mmCIF file of the protein (N, C-alpha, C, O) and its ligand, coordinates in Angstrom:
data_MODEL
# 
_entry.id   MODEL 
# 
loop_
_entity.id 
_entity.type 
_entity.pdbx_number_of_molecules 
1 polymer     1 
2 non-polymer 1 
# 
_entity_poly.entity_id                      1 
_entity_poly.type                           'polypeptide(L)' 
_entity_poly.nstd_linkage                   no 
_entity_poly.nstd_monomer                   no 
_entity_poly.pdbx_seq_one_letter_code       MPQLHVTDRRDLLACRRCDAEFPEGRATKDGWTYECPECGNAAGLGDGLRRV 
_entity_poly.pdbx_seq_one_letter_code_can   MPQLHVTDRRDLLACRRCDAEFPEGRATKDGWTYECPECGNAAGLGDGLRRV 
_entity_poly.pdbx_strand_id                 A 
# 
loop_
_entity_poly_seq.entity_id 
_entity_poly_seq.num 
_entity_poly_seq.mon_id 
_entity_poly_seq.hetero 
1 1  MET n 
1 2  PRO n 
1 3  GLN n 
1 4  LEU n 
1 5  HIS n 
1 6  VAL n 
1 7  THR n 
1 8  ASP n 
1 9  ARG n 
1 10 ARG n 
1 11 ASP n 
1 12 LEU n 
1 13 LEU n 
1 14 ALA n 
1 15 CYS n 
1 16 ARG n 
1 17 ARG n 
1 18 CYS n 
1 19 ASP n 
1 20 ALA n 
1 21 GLU n 
1 22 PHE n 
1 23 PRO n 
1 24 GLU n 
1 25 GLY n 
1 26 ARG n 
1 27 ALA n 
1 28 THR n 
1 29 LYS n 
1 30 ASP n 
1 31 GLY n 
1 32 TRP n 
1 33 THR n 
1 34 TYR n 
1 35 GLU n 
1 36 CYS n 
1 37 PRO n 
1 38 GLU n 
1 39 CYS n 
1 40 GLY n 
1 41 ASN n 
1 42 ALA n 
1 43 ALA n 
1 44 GLY n 
1 45 LEU n 
1 46 GLY n 
1 47 ASP n 
1 48 GLY n 
1 49 LEU n 
1 50 ARG n 
1 51 ARG n 
1 52 VAL n 
# 
loop_
_struct_asym.id 
_struct_asym.entity_id 
A 1 
B 2 
# 
loop_
_chem_comp.id 
_chem_comp.type 
_chem_comp.mon_nstd_flag 
ALA 'L-peptide linking' y 
ARG 'L-peptide linking' y 
ASN 'L-peptide linking' y 
ASP 'L-peptide linking' y 
CYS 'L-peptide linking' y 
GLN 'L-peptide linking' y 
GLU 'L-peptide linking' y 
GLY 'peptide linking'   y 
HIS 'L-peptide linking' y 
LEU 'L-peptide linking' y 
LYS 'L-peptide linking' y 
MET 'L-peptide linking' y 
PHE 'L-peptide linking' y 
PRO 'L-peptide linking' y 
THR 'L-peptide linking' y 
TRP 'L-peptide linking' y 
TYR 'L-peptide linking' y 
VAL 'L-peptide linking' y 
ZN  non-polymer         . 
# 
_pdbx_entity_nonpoly.entity_id   2 
_pdbx_entity_nonpoly.name        ? 
_pdbx_entity_nonpoly.comp_id     ZN 
# 
_pdbx_nonpoly_scheme.asym_id         B 
_pdbx_nonpoly_scheme.entity_id       2 
_pdbx_nonpoly_scheme.mon_id          ZN 
_pdbx_nonpoly_scheme.ndb_seq_num     1 
_pdbx_nonpoly_scheme.pdb_seq_num     101 
_pdbx_nonpoly_scheme.auth_seq_num    101 
_pdbx_nonpoly_scheme.pdb_mon_id      ZN 
_pdbx_nonpoly_scheme.auth_mon_id     ZN 
_pdbx_nonpoly_scheme.pdb_strand_id   A 
_pdbx_nonpoly_scheme.pdb_ins_code    . 
# 
loop_
_atom_site.group_PDB 
_atom_site.id 
_atom_site.type_symbol 
_atom_site.label_atom_id 
_atom_site.label_alt_id 
_atom_site.label_comp_id 
_atom_site.label_asym_id 
_atom_site.label_entity_id 
_atom_site.label_seq_id 
_atom_site.pdbx_PDB_ins_code 
_atom_site.Cartn_x 
_atom_site.Cartn_y 
_atom_site.Cartn_z 
_atom_site.occupancy 
_atom_site.B_iso_or_equiv 
_atom_site.pdbx_formal_charge 
_atom_site.auth_seq_id 
_atom_site.auth_comp_id 
_atom_site.auth_asym_id 
_atom_site.auth_atom_id 
_atom_site.pdbx_PDB_model_num 
ATOM   1   N  N  . MET A 1 1  ? 55.181 55.307 -7.258  1.00 0.00 ? 1   MET A N  1 
ATOM   2   C  CA . MET A 1 1  ? 55.278 56.580 -6.532  1.00 0.00 ? 1   MET A CA 1 
ATOM   3   C  C  . MET A 1 1  ? 55.478 56.296 -5.047  1.00 0.00 ? 1   MET A C  1 
ATOM   4   O  O  . MET A 1 1  ? 54.605 55.705 -4.410  1.00 0.00 ? 1   MET A O  1 
ATOM   5   N  N  . PRO A 1 2  ? 56.595 56.703 -4.496  1.00 0.00 ? 2   PRO A N  1 
ATOM   6   C  CA . PRO A 1 2  ? 56.868 56.400 -3.075  1.00 0.00 ? 2   PRO A CA 1 
ATOM   7   C  C  . PRO A 1 2  ? 55.903 57.105 -2.149  1.00 0.00 ? 2   PRO A C  1 
ATOM   8   O  O  . PRO A 1 2  ? 55.494 58.243 -2.378  1.00 0.00 ? 2   PRO A O  1 
ATOM   9   N  N  . GLN A 1 3  ? 55.560 56.395 -1.105  1.00 0.00 ? 3   GLN A N  1 
ATOM   10  C  CA . GLN A 1 3  ? 54.649 56.966 -0.120  1.00 0.00 ? 3   GLN A CA 1 
ATOM   11  C  C  . GLN A 1 3  ? 55.407 57.183 1.174   1.00 0.00 ? 3   GLN A C  1 
ATOM   12  O  O  . GLN A 1 3  ? 55.612 56.242 1.940   1.00 0.00 ? 3   GLN A O  1 
ATOM   13  N  N  . LEU A 1 4  ? 55.820 58.399 1.422   1.00 0.00 ? 4   LEU A N  1 
ATOM   14  C  CA . LEU A 1 4  ? 56.568 58.676 2.631   1.00 0.00 ? 4   LEU A CA 1 
ATOM   15  C  C  . LEU A 1 4  ? 55.670 59.246 3.719   1.00 0.00 ? 4   LEU A C  1 
ATOM   16  O  O  . LEU A 1 4  ? 56.074 59.428 4.868   1.00 0.00 ? 4   LEU A O  1 
ATOM   17  N  N  . HIS A 1 5  ? 54.460 59.515 3.317   1.00 0.00 ? 5   HIS A N  1 
ATOM   18  C  CA . HIS A 1 5  ? 53.537 60.094 4.275   1.00 0.00 ? 5   HIS A CA 1 
ATOM   19  C  C  . HIS A 1 5  ? 53.153 59.061 5.330   1.00 0.00 ? 5   HIS A C  1 
ATOM   20  O  O  . HIS A 1 5  ? 52.702 57.962 5.007   1.00 0.00 ? 5   HIS A O  1 
ATOM   21  N  N  . VAL A 1 6  ? 53.335 59.425 6.576   1.00 0.00 ? 6   VAL A N  1 
ATOM   22  C  CA . VAL A 1 6  ? 52.961 58.540 7.671   1.00 0.00 ? 6   VAL A CA 1 
ATOM   23  C  C  . VAL A 1 6  ? 51.572 58.931 8.152   1.00 0.00 ? 6   VAL A C  1 
ATOM   24  O  O  . VAL A 1 6  ? 51.290 60.092 8.449   1.00 0.00 ? 6   VAL A O  1 
ATOM   25  N  N  . THR A 1 7  ? 50.740 57.947 8.216   1.00 0.00 ? 7   THR A N  1 
ATOM   26  C  CA . THR A 1 7  ? 49.369 58.246 8.621   1.00 0.00 ? 7   THR A CA 1 
ATOM   27  C  C  . THR A 1 7  ? 49.093 57.700 10.007  1.00 0.00 ? 7   THR A C  1 
ATOM   28  O  O  . THR A 1 7  ? 49.522 56.598 10.348  1.00 0.00 ? 7   THR A O  1 
ATOM   29  N  N  . ASP A 1 8  ? 48.382 58.468 10.794  1.00 0.00 ? 8   ASP A N  1 
ATOM   30  C  CA . ASP A 1 8  ? 47.967 58.016 12.116  1.00 0.00 ? 8   ASP A CA 1 
ATOM   31  C  C  . ASP A 1 8  ? 46.730 57.154 12.016  1.00 0.00 ? 8   ASP A C  1 
ATOM   32  O  O  . ASP A 1 8  ? 46.410 56.383 12.920  1.00 0.00 ? 8   ASP A O  1 
ATOM   33  N  N  . ARG A 1 9  ? 46.059 57.298 10.927  1.00 0.00 ? 9   ARG A N  1 
ATOM   34  C  CA . ARG A 1 9  ? 44.748 56.680 10.830  1.00 0.00 ? 9   ARG A CA 1 
ATOM   35  C  C  . ARG A 1 9  ? 44.881 55.219 10.466  1.00 0.00 ? 9   ARG A C  1 
ATOM   36  O  O  . ARG A 1 9  ? 45.764 54.812 9.712   1.00 0.00 ? 9   ARG A O  1 
ATOM   37  N  N  . ARG A 1 10 ? 43.979 54.455 11.025  1.00 0.00 ? 10  ARG A N  1 
ATOM   38  C  CA . ARG A 1 10 ? 44.016 53.015 10.809  1.00 0.00 ? 10  ARG A CA 1 
ATOM   39  C  C  . ARG A 1 10 ? 42.991 52.585 9.774   1.00 0.00 ? 10  ARG A C  1 
ATOM   40  O  O  . ARG A 1 10 ? 42.710 51.398 9.607   1.00 0.00 ? 10  ARG A O  1 
ATOM   41  N  N  . ASP A 1 11 ? 42.449 53.554 9.097   1.00 0.00 ? 11  ASP A N  1 
ATOM   42  C  CA . ASP A 1 11 ? 41.401 53.236 8.137   1.00 0.00 ? 11  ASP A CA 1 
ATOM   43  C  C  . ASP A 1 11 ? 41.967 52.446 6.966   1.00 0.00 ? 11  ASP A C  1 
ATOM   44  O  O  . ASP A 1 11 ? 42.737 52.958 6.154   1.00 0.00 ? 11  ASP A O  1 
ATOM   45  N  N  . LEU A 1 12 ? 41.572 51.216 6.906   1.00 0.00 ? 12  LEU A N  1 
ATOM   46  C  CA . LEU A 1 12 ? 42.019 50.374 5.812   1.00 0.00 ? 12  LEU A CA 1 
ATOM   47  C  C  . LEU A 1 12 ? 40.893 50.190 4.813   1.00 0.00 ? 12  LEU A C  1 
ATOM   48  O  O  . LEU A 1 12 ? 39.721 50.055 5.166   1.00 0.00 ? 12  LEU A O  1 
ATOM   49  N  N  . LEU A 1 13 ? 41.293 50.189 3.566   1.00 0.00 ? 13  LEU A N  1 
ATOM   50  C  CA . LEU A 1 13 ? 40.341 49.900 2.509   1.00 0.00 ? 13  LEU A CA 1 
ATOM   51  C  C  . LEU A 1 13 ? 40.793 48.647 1.783   1.00 0.00 ? 13  LEU A C  1 
ATOM   52  O  O  . LEU A 1 13 ? 41.983 48.335 1.740   1.00 0.00 ? 13  LEU A O  1 
ATOM   53  N  N  . ALA A 1 14 ? 39.862 47.953 1.230   1.00 0.00 ? 14  ALA A N  1 
ATOM   54  C  CA . ALA A 1 14 ? 40.191 46.777 0.431   1.00 0.00 ? 14  ALA A CA 1 
ATOM   55  C  C  . ALA A 1 14 ? 39.550 46.936 -0.938  1.00 0.00 ? 14  ALA A C  1 
ATOM   56  O  O  . ALA A 1 14 ? 38.468 47.504 -1.091  1.00 0.00 ? 14  ALA A O  1 
ATOM   57  N  N  . CYS A 1 15 ? 40.265 46.408 -1.926  1.00 0.00 ? 15  CYS A N  1 
ATOM   58  C  CA . CYS A 1 15 ? 39.792 46.495 -3.300  1.00 0.00 ? 15  CYS A CA 1 
ATOM   59  C  C  . CYS A 1 15 ? 38.904 45.289 -3.613  1.00 0.00 ? 15  CYS A C  1 
ATOM   60  O  O  . CYS A 1 15 ? 39.255 44.153 -3.296  1.00 0.00 ? 15  CYS A O  1 
ATOM   61  N  N  . ARG A 1 16 ? 37.781 45.539 -4.222  1.00 0.00 ? 16  ARG A N  1 
ATOM   62  C  CA . ARG A 1 16 ? 36.889 44.438 -4.590  1.00 0.00 ? 16  ARG A CA 1 
ATOM   63  C  C  . ARG A 1 16 ? 37.378 43.708 -5.830  1.00 0.00 ? 16  ARG A C  1 
ATOM   64  O  O  . ARG A 1 16 ? 36.935 42.595 -6.114  1.00 0.00 ? 16  ARG A O  1 
ATOM   65  N  N  . ARG A 1 17 ? 38.283 44.326 -6.564  1.00 0.00 ? 17  ARG A N  1 
ATOM   66  C  CA . ARG A 1 17 ? 38.761 43.718 -7.807  1.00 0.00 ? 17  ARG A CA 1 
ATOM   67  C  C  . ARG A 1 17 ? 39.960 42.821 -7.559  1.00 0.00 ? 17  ARG A C  1 
ATOM   68  O  O  . ARG A 1 17 ? 39.994 41.681 -8.021  1.00 0.00 ? 17  ARG A O  1 
ATOM   69  N  N  . CYS A 1 18 ? 40.957 43.339 -6.824  1.00 0.00 ? 18  CYS A N  1 
ATOM   70  C  CA . CYS A 1 18 ? 42.204 42.584 -6.679  1.00 0.00 ? 18  CYS A CA 1 
ATOM   71  C  C  . CYS A 1 18 ? 42.458 42.177 -5.230  1.00 0.00 ? 18  CYS A C  1 
ATOM   72  O  O  . CYS A 1 18 ? 43.467 41.532 -4.946  1.00 0.00 ? 18  CYS A O  1 
ATOM   73  N  N  . ASP A 1 19 ? 41.560 42.541 -4.304  1.00 0.00 ? 19  ASP A N  1 
ATOM   74  C  CA . ASP A 1 19 ? 41.656 42.120 -2.904  1.00 0.00 ? 19  ASP A CA 1 
ATOM   75  C  C  . ASP A 1 19 ? 42.841 42.713 -2.153  1.00 0.00 ? 19  ASP A C  1 
ATOM   76  O  O  . ASP A 1 19 ? 43.178 42.252 -1.062  1.00 0.00 ? 19  ASP A O  1 
ATOM   77  N  N  . ALA A 1 20 ? 43.465 43.716 -2.718  1.00 0.00 ? 20  ALA A N  1 
ATOM   78  C  CA . ALA A 1 20 ? 44.558 44.385 -2.018  1.00 0.00 ? 20  ALA A CA 1 
ATOM   79  C  C  . ALA A 1 20 ? 43.986 45.198 -0.863  1.00 0.00 ? 20  ALA A C  1 
ATOM   80  O  O  . ALA A 1 20 ? 42.873 45.717 -0.938  1.00 0.00 ? 20  ALA A O  1 
ATOM   81  N  N  . GLU A 1 21 ? 44.775 45.297 0.213   1.00 0.00 ? 21  GLU A N  1 
ATOM   82  C  CA . GLU A 1 21 ? 44.389 46.145 1.327   1.00 0.00 ? 21  GLU A CA 1 
ATOM   83  C  C  . GLU A 1 21 ? 45.408 47.251 1.467   1.00 0.00 ? 21  GLU A C  1 
ATOM   84  O  O  . GLU A 1 21 ? 46.607 47.023 1.303   1.00 0.00 ? 21  GLU A O  1 
ATOM   85  N  N  . PHE A 1 22 ? 44.943 48.436 1.766   1.00 0.00 ? 22  PHE A N  1 
ATOM   86  C  CA . PHE A 1 22 ? 45.826 49.587 1.829   1.00 0.00 ? 22  PHE A CA 1 
ATOM   87  C  C  . PHE A 1 22 ? 45.162 50.650 2.682   1.00 0.00 ? 22  PHE A C  1 
ATOM   88  O  O  . PHE A 1 22 ? 43.937 50.680 2.801   1.00 0.00 ? 22  PHE A O  1 
ATOM   89  N  N  . PRO A 1 23 ? 45.974 51.534 3.284   1.00 0.00 ? 23  PRO A N  1 
ATOM   90  C  CA . PRO A 1 23 ? 45.397 52.621 4.070   1.00 0.00 ? 23  PRO A CA 1 
ATOM   91  C  C  . PRO A 1 23 ? 44.630 53.580 3.159   1.00 0.00 ? 23  PRO A C  1 
ATOM   92  O  O  . PRO A 1 23 ? 44.967 53.770 1.991   1.00 0.00 ? 23  PRO A O  1 
ATOM   93  N  N  . GLU A 1 24 ? 43.621 54.159 3.720   1.00 0.00 ? 24  GLU A N  1 
ATOM   94  C  CA . GLU A 1 24 ? 42.794 55.086 2.968   1.00 0.00 ? 24  GLU A CA 1 
ATOM   95  C  C  . GLU A 1 24 ? 43.628 56.170 2.274   1.00 0.00 ? 24  GLU A C  1 
ATOM   96  O  O  . GLU A 1 24 ? 43.335 56.576 1.149   1.00 0.00 ? 24  GLU A O  1 
ATOM   97  N  N  . GLY A 1 25 ? 44.668 56.623 2.967   1.00 0.00 ? 25  GLY A N  1 
ATOM   98  C  CA . GLY A 1 25 ? 45.491 57.703 2.416   1.00 0.00 ? 25  GLY A CA 1 
ATOM   99  C  C  . GLY A 1 25 ? 46.203 57.337 1.133   1.00 0.00 ? 25  GLY A C  1 
ATOM   100 O  O  . GLY A 1 25 ? 46.559 58.213 0.345   1.00 0.00 ? 25  GLY A O  1 
ATOM   101 N  N  . ARG A 1 26 ? 46.413 56.057 0.917   1.00 0.00 ? 26  ARG A N  1 
ATOM   102 C  CA . ARG A 1 26 ? 47.086 55.631 -0.309  1.00 0.00 ? 26  ARG A CA 1 
ATOM   103 C  C  . ARG A 1 26 ? 46.124 55.551 -1.482  1.00 0.00 ? 26  ARG A C  1 
ATOM   104 O  O  . ARG A 1 26 ? 46.529 55.524 -2.644  1.00 0.00 ? 26  ARG A O  1 
ATOM   105 N  N  . ALA A 1 27 ? 44.850 55.514 -1.153  1.00 0.00 ? 27  ALA A N  1 
ATOM   106 C  CA . ALA A 1 27 ? 43.855 55.270 -2.193  1.00 0.00 ? 27  ALA A CA 1 
ATOM   107 C  C  . ALA A 1 27 ? 43.272 56.563 -2.746  1.00 0.00 ? 27  ALA A C  1 
ATOM   108 O  O  . ALA A 1 27 ? 42.418 56.535 -3.633  1.00 0.00 ? 27  ALA A O  1 
ATOM   109 N  N  . THR A 1 28 ? 43.730 57.689 -2.225  1.00 0.00 ? 28  THR A N  1 
ATOM   110 C  CA . THR A 1 28 ? 43.180 58.937 -2.721  1.00 0.00 ? 28  THR A CA 1 
ATOM   111 C  C  . THR A 1 28 ? 44.282 59.958 -2.914  1.00 0.00 ? 28  THR A C  1 
ATOM   112 O  O  . THR A 1 28 ? 45.240 60.019 -2.144  1.00 0.00 ? 28  THR A O  1 
ATOM   113 N  N  . LYS A 1 29 ? 44.132 60.740 -3.936  1.00 0.00 ? 29  LYS A N  1 
ATOM   114 C  CA . LYS A 1 29 ? 45.112 61.794 -4.199  1.00 0.00 ? 29  LYS A CA 1 
ATOM   115 C  C  . LYS A 1 29 ? 44.617 63.125 -3.655  1.00 0.00 ? 29  LYS A C  1 
ATOM   116 O  O  . LYS A 1 29 ? 45.409 63.985 -3.268  1.00 0.00 ? 29  LYS A O  1 
ATOM   117 N  N  . ASP A 1 30 ? 43.316 63.282 -3.628  1.00 0.00 ? 30  ASP A N  1 
ATOM   118 C  CA . ASP A 1 30 ? 42.772 64.580 -3.246  1.00 0.00 ? 30  ASP A CA 1 
ATOM   119 C  C  . ASP A 1 30 ? 41.848 64.508 -2.033  1.00 0.00 ? 30  ASP A C  1 
ATOM   120 O  O  . ASP A 1 30 ? 41.241 65.507 -1.648  1.00 0.00 ? 30  ASP A O  1 
ATOM   121 N  N  . GLY A 1 31 ? 41.745 63.314 -1.430  1.00 0.00 ? 31  GLY A N  1 
ATOM   122 C  CA . GLY A 1 31 ? 40.893 63.179 -0.255  1.00 0.00 ? 31  GLY A CA 1 
ATOM   123 C  C  . GLY A 1 31 ? 39.413 63.101 -0.586  1.00 0.00 ? 31  GLY A C  1 
ATOM   124 O  O  . GLY A 1 31 ? 38.561 63.105 0.302   1.00 0.00 ? 31  GLY A O  1 
ATOM   125 N  N  . TRP A 1 32 ? 39.127 63.030 -1.860  1.00 0.00 ? 32  TRP A N  1 
ATOM   126 C  CA . TRP A 1 32 ? 37.724 63.033 -2.262  1.00 0.00 ? 32  TRP A CA 1 
ATOM   127 C  C  . TRP A 1 32 ? 37.407 61.817 -3.136  1.00 0.00 ? 32  TRP A C  1 
ATOM   128 O  O  . TRP A 1 32 ? 36.421 61.114 -2.915  1.00 0.00 ? 32  TRP A O  1 
ATOM   129 N  N  . THR A 1 33 ? 38.253 61.592 -4.117  1.00 0.00 ? 33  THR A N  1 
ATOM   130 C  CA . THR A 1 33 ? 38.035 60.446 -5.002  1.00 0.00 ? 33  THR A CA 1 
ATOM   131 C  C  . THR A 1 33 ? 38.987 59.323 -4.620  1.00 0.00 ? 33  THR A C  1 
ATOM   132 O  O  . THR A 1 33 ? 40.169 59.553 -4.365  1.00 0.00 ? 33  THR A O  1 
ATOM   133 N  N  . TYR A 1 34 ? 38.462 58.122 -4.584  1.00 0.00 ? 34  TYR A N  1 
ATOM   134 C  CA . TYR A 1 34 ? 39.244 56.964 -4.169  1.00 0.00 ? 34  TYR A CA 1 
ATOM   135 C  C  . TYR A 1 34 ? 39.441 56.011 -5.335  1.00 0.00 ? 34  TYR A C  1 
ATOM   136 O  O  . TYR A 1 34 ? 38.537 55.763 -6.133  1.00 0.00 ? 34  TYR A O  1 
ATOM   137 N  N  . GLU A 1 35 ? 40.677 55.479 -5.405  1.00 0.00 ? 35  GLU A N  1 
ATOM   138 C  CA . GLU A 1 35 ? 40.986 54.520 -6.450  1.00 0.00 ? 35  GLU A CA 1 
ATOM   139 C  C  . GLU A 1 35 ? 42.002 53.533 -5.907  1.00 0.00 ? 35  GLU A C  1 
ATOM   140 O  O  . GLU A 1 35 ? 42.890 53.913 -5.143  1.00 0.00 ? 35  GLU A O  1 
ATOM   141 N  N  . CYS A 1 36 ? 41.883 52.279 -6.291  1.00 0.00 ? 36  CYS A N  1 
ATOM   142 C  CA . CYS A 1 36 ? 42.820 51.267 -5.839  1.00 0.00 ? 36  CYS A CA 1 
ATOM   143 C  C  . CYS A 1 36 ? 44.233 51.591 -6.314  1.00 0.00 ? 36  CYS A C  1 
ATOM   144 O  O  . CYS A 1 36 ? 44.456 51.745 -7.515  1.00 0.00 ? 36  CYS A O  1 
ATOM   145 N  N  . PRO A 1 37 ? 45.202 51.699 -5.382  1.00 0.00 ? 37  PRO A N  1 
ATOM   146 C  CA . PRO A 1 37 ? 46.581 52.017 -5.776  1.00 0.00 ? 37  PRO A CA 1 
ATOM   147 C  C  . PRO A 1 37 ? 47.300 50.811 -6.367  1.00 0.00 ? 37  PRO A C  1 
ATOM   148 O  O  . PRO A 1 37 ? 48.379 50.963 -6.941  1.00 0.00 ? 37  PRO A O  1 
ATOM   149 N  N  . GLU A 1 38 ? 46.734 49.635 -6.243  1.00 0.00 ? 38  GLU A N  1 
ATOM   150 C  CA . GLU A 1 38 ? 47.386 48.419 -6.727  1.00 0.00 ? 38  GLU A CA 1 
ATOM   151 C  C  . GLU A 1 38 ? 47.028 48.129 -8.180  1.00 0.00 ? 38  GLU A C  1 
ATOM   152 O  O  . GLU A 1 38 ? 47.907 47.981 -9.029  1.00 0.00 ? 38  GLU A O  1 
ATOM   153 N  N  . CYS A 1 39 ? 45.745 48.051 -8.452  1.00 0.00 ? 39  CYS A N  1 
ATOM   154 C  CA . CYS A 1 39 ? 45.336 47.701 -9.808  1.00 0.00 ? 39  CYS A CA 1 
ATOM   155 C  C  . CYS A 1 39 ? 44.811 48.898 -10.590 1.00 0.00 ? 39  CYS A C  1 
ATOM   156 O  O  . CYS A 1 39 ? 44.756 48.860 -11.820 1.00 0.00 ? 39  CYS A O  1 
ATOM   157 N  N  . GLY A 1 40 ? 44.422 49.967 -9.883  1.00 0.00 ? 40  GLY A N  1 
ATOM   158 C  CA . GLY A 1 40 ? 43.923 51.146 -10.568 1.00 0.00 ? 40  GLY A CA 1 
ATOM   159 C  C  . GLY A 1 40 ? 42.603 50.912 -11.270 1.00 0.00 ? 40  GLY A C  1 
ATOM   160 O  O  . GLY A 1 40 ? 42.140 51.746 -12.048 1.00 0.00 ? 40  GLY A O  1 
ATOM   161 N  N  . ASN A 1 41 ? 42.003 49.773 -10.988 1.00 0.00 ? 41  ASN A N  1 
ATOM   162 C  CA . ASN A 1 41 ? 40.808 49.360 -11.709 1.00 0.00 ? 41  ASN A CA 1 
ATOM   163 C  C  . ASN A 1 41 ? 39.534 49.556 -10.927 1.00 0.00 ? 41  ASN A C  1 
ATOM   164 O  O  . ASN A 1 41 ? 38.435 49.419 -11.464 1.00 0.00 ? 41  ASN A O  1 
ATOM   165 N  N  . ALA A 1 42 ? 39.680 49.876 -9.661  1.00 0.00 ? 42  ALA A N  1 
ATOM   166 C  CA . ALA A 1 42 ? 38.501 50.009 -8.820  1.00 0.00 ? 42  ALA A CA 1 
ATOM   167 C  C  . ALA A 1 42 ? 38.477 51.412 -8.247  1.00 0.00 ? 42  ALA A C  1 
ATOM   168 O  O  . ALA A 1 42 ? 39.477 51.902 -7.722  1.00 0.00 ? 42  ALA A O  1 
ATOM   169 N  N  . ALA A 1 43 ? 37.340 52.042 -8.354  1.00 0.00 ? 43  ALA A N  1 
ATOM   170 C  CA . ALA A 1 43 ? 37.228 53.405 -7.853  1.00 0.00 ? 43  ALA A CA 1 
ATOM   171 C  C  . ALA A 1 43 ? 35.934 53.574 -7.085  1.00 0.00 ? 43  ALA A C  1 
ATOM   172 O  O  . ALA A 1 43 ? 34.909 52.975 -7.410  1.00 0.00 ? 43  ALA A O  1 
ATOM   173 N  N  . GLY A 1 44 ? 36.005 54.399 -6.067  1.00 0.00 ? 44  GLY A N  1 
ATOM   174 C  CA . GLY A 1 44 ? 34.801 54.732 -5.322  1.00 0.00 ? 44  GLY A CA 1 
ATOM   175 C  C  . GLY A 1 44 ? 34.588 53.833 -4.134  1.00 0.00 ? 44  GLY A C  1 
ATOM   176 O  O  . GLY A 1 44 ? 34.729 52.613 -4.228  1.00 0.00 ? 44  GLY A O  1 
ATOM   177 N  N  . LEU A 1 45 ? 34.245 54.445 -3.003  1.00 0.00 ? 45  LEU A N  1 
ATOM   178 C  CA . LEU A 1 45 ? 33.938 53.661 -1.814  1.00 0.00 ? 45  LEU A CA 1 
ATOM   179 C  C  . LEU A 1 45 ? 32.576 53.001 -1.980  1.00 0.00 ? 45  LEU A C  1 
ATOM   180 O  O  . LEU A 1 45 ? 31.616 53.619 -2.440  1.00 0.00 ? 45  LEU A O  1 
ATOM   181 N  N  . GLY A 1 46 ? 32.518 51.742 -1.598  1.00 0.00 ? 46  GLY A N  1 
ATOM   182 C  CA . GLY A 1 46 ? 31.249 51.036 -1.684  1.00 0.00 ? 46  GLY A CA 1 
ATOM   183 C  C  . GLY A 1 46 ? 31.067 50.346 -3.013  1.00 0.00 ? 46  GLY A C  1 
ATOM   184 O  O  . GLY A 1 46 ? 30.407 49.310 -3.096  1.00 0.00 ? 46  GLY A O  1 
ATOM   185 N  N  . ASP A 1 47 ? 31.645 50.908 -4.049  1.00 0.00 ? 47  ASP A N  1 
ATOM   186 C  CA . ASP A 1 47 ? 31.515 50.318 -5.377  1.00 0.00 ? 47  ASP A CA 1 
ATOM   187 C  C  . ASP A 1 47 ? 32.761 49.492 -5.680  1.00 0.00 ? 47  ASP A C  1 
ATOM   188 O  O  . ASP A 1 47 ? 32.696 48.267 -5.782  1.00 0.00 ? 47  ASP A O  1 
ATOM   189 N  N  . GLY A 1 48 ? 33.900 50.177 -5.823  1.00 0.00 ? 48  GLY A N  1 
ATOM   190 C  CA . GLY A 1 48 ? 35.129 49.462 -6.144  1.00 0.00 ? 48  GLY A CA 1 
ATOM   191 C  C  . GLY A 1 48 ? 35.924 49.100 -4.900  1.00 0.00 ? 48  GLY A C  1 
ATOM   192 O  O  . GLY A 1 48 ? 36.640 48.100 -4.873  1.00 0.00 ? 48  GLY A O  1 
ATOM   193 N  N  . LEU A 1 49 ? 35.789 49.924 -3.877  1.00 0.00 ? 49  LEU A N  1 
ATOM   194 C  CA . LEU A 1 49 ? 36.555 49.718 -2.651  1.00 0.00 ? 49  LEU A CA 1 
ATOM   195 C  C  . LEU A 1 49 ? 35.607 49.562 -1.482  1.00 0.00 ? 49  LEU A C  1 
ATOM   196 O  O  . LEU A 1 49 ? 34.499 50.098 -1.480  1.00 0.00 ? 49  LEU A O  1 
ATOM   197 N  N  . ARG A 1 50 ? 36.061 48.820 -0.489  1.00 0.00 ? 50  ARG A N  1 
ATOM   198 C  CA . ARG A 1 50 ? 35.248 48.693 0.718   1.00 0.00 ? 50  ARG A CA 1 
ATOM   199 C  C  . ARG A 1 50 ? 36.123 48.893 1.934   1.00 0.00 ? 50  ARG A C  1 
ATOM   200 O  O  . ARG A 1 50 ? 37.342 48.732 1.867   1.00 0.00 ? 50  ARG A O  1 
ATOM   201 N  N  . ARG A 1 51 ? 35.502 49.243 3.042   1.00 0.00 ? 51  ARG A N  1 
ATOM   202 C  CA . ARG A 1 51 ? 36.248 49.387 4.285   1.00 0.00 ? 51  ARG A CA 1 
ATOM   203 C  C  . ARG A 1 51 ? 36.475 48.006 4.893   1.00 0.00 ? 51  ARG A C  1 
ATOM   204 O  O  . ARG A 1 51 ? 35.610 47.131 4.854   1.00 0.00 ? 51  ARG A O  1 
ATOM   205 N  N  . VAL A 1 52 ? 37.666 47.845 5.452   1.00 0.00 ? 52  VAL A N  1 
ATOM   206 C  CA . VAL A 1 52 ? 37.993 46.562 6.065   1.00 0.00 ? 52  VAL A CA 1 
ATOM   207 C  C  . VAL A 1 52 ? 37.419 46.511 7.468   1.00 0.00 ? 52  VAL A C  1 
ATOM   208 O  O  . VAL A 1 52 ? 37.582 45.510 8.165   1.00 0.00 ? 52  VAL A O  1 
HETATM 209 ZN ZN . ZN  B 2 .  ? 42.682 46.740 -6.883  1.00 0.00 2 101 ZN  A ZN 1 
# 
């Protein structure tokens, strides 16, 4: 799914499962639930994802 949305925010998240790093905006569809866009296997801040 192409991401054309440009974000001003520098908030980076990293996946604890696959170590991918990505902007917060890529990791959420609704701004509430977070999931790794790379592996889809890690969800939730603090549990599956961490702030860089
Ligand atoms: Zn991942």
